[in-house]
N, C-alpha and C positions, 0 to 999 in steps of 0.2 A: 482398402475398404474391408469390412468384415466379410468373411466367406470367400476371400480372394477376388472379389469383384473389382473391376477397374472402371473408374469414372474420370472422364476428361473434365477437369475443373477450370481449364484455361479460359473458356469463354463464358463462365458463369457470371451473371450480373450480381454484384455485391448486394446483399440484403441488409447486412449490418454495416452501419457507417460511423458509429462512435460509441463510446462507453457512457452510459447514463450515470451509473454509480457503482461502487463496490462497497461491500459491507465487511467490517472487521469486528470480531468479538473482542471485547475488552472487559476487564474485571472491575475497573473503576473509571467512570467517564471523566471525572475531574482530573485524575492523573493522566489519562490518555490525552486530554485536551492540552495539558502542559507540554506534551511532546508535539502534537500536531499543530497547535497554535503557537506555542512558545518557541519551539525549536524550528519547525518547518514553515511557520508563518502563514498557515491556512486561516481562513476566516470562517466563523460560525454562521451557518444559515439558520435563522430563527424560525423557519417555516415548518419545522418538524412537528407533526401532530402528536398527541398523547397516544402512544402505542401500547401502553400498559407495562412498560419496562423503561428504565433509564437509557439514555443514549444521546447522541448528537449527530447532526448533519453538518459537514464541512464543505464549503464551496471550493471547487478546484476547476477553474476555467468554466467550461460549459457543463461539467459533470460534478459529482459529489463523492465524498467518502462518508459512509454511514458507520458510526460507531454504535455497536449493539452491546449493552451491558446485560448479557444473558449467560446462562451456564455454558461453559466451553466444553463441547464434546471431544475436543482435541487436546485437552490439558494433559493427558497421559501419553501423548505421542512424543517420542524423542525427535527433536528437530535437528537437521544438519547444522554444523557450525556456520557454513557459508550460506547466506540467504538466497544465492542464485540457484541452489539445489533444493529449494523449498517453494511452495506456492508463495507468490509475492505480488505486490502492487508496484509498478514502475512509474515514477513521477519524474517529469522533466524539470530541470533546474537550469538557471542561466549561468551560475558561477559555482562550480563544484568545490573550489577552494574555500569559498565563504561557508558552504554547508559543512565542510570538514572542520572549520574553526568553531562553528556552533556545536557540532557533535562533540568535539574534544573538550570544549569549555563546559559541556554538560556531562562529561565522562561517559559518553555513549560510544560503545565499540562499533567498529565498522570494518569491512573488508572491501578491497578494490575488486572490480570486475575481473574475472579470470580471462575475459576475451581481449583485454587490452584497451577497451573503449574507455572514454572518460565517464566512468560510472562507479558507484559503490553500493554496497548493501549494508543495511543496519537493521536492527529490530526495535520495535516500539516497546513500551514498558510491559506489554503482554506477550512479547515474543513473536508478533506478526512481522514477517520480513518485508522490508521496504527497499526498493531499488531506487536510487537517485541518479538520473542520467543527464549529463550536461548537453544541452542543445543550443 
């Protein structure tokens, strides 16, 4: 804890119980949708209101991924080659080999998890790191 304080968190009641959504900045919504819908198989949620800028909401279980077509304040940041050393979204998949086939067929590079788990990291067309974990 800041200032060297110690807090026993073992008996804390969880306040947060799930992810509602995550937002990713994209340069072109249509190109991003080719990756998220065409490669990863996510479905478009048509309930997105007009927010004054392009984008899309994708359904993912009980949560969503929001694609925001806005200026990218991180565009000048050099990202690490391995997505596991970058901020990333981790998505569960049922068949990692099938995902690998889709990525390779689309010439999308990836790296396997350094932990030895059945997982890999890739980047979308805008450089956002995506982890795909077999569950």
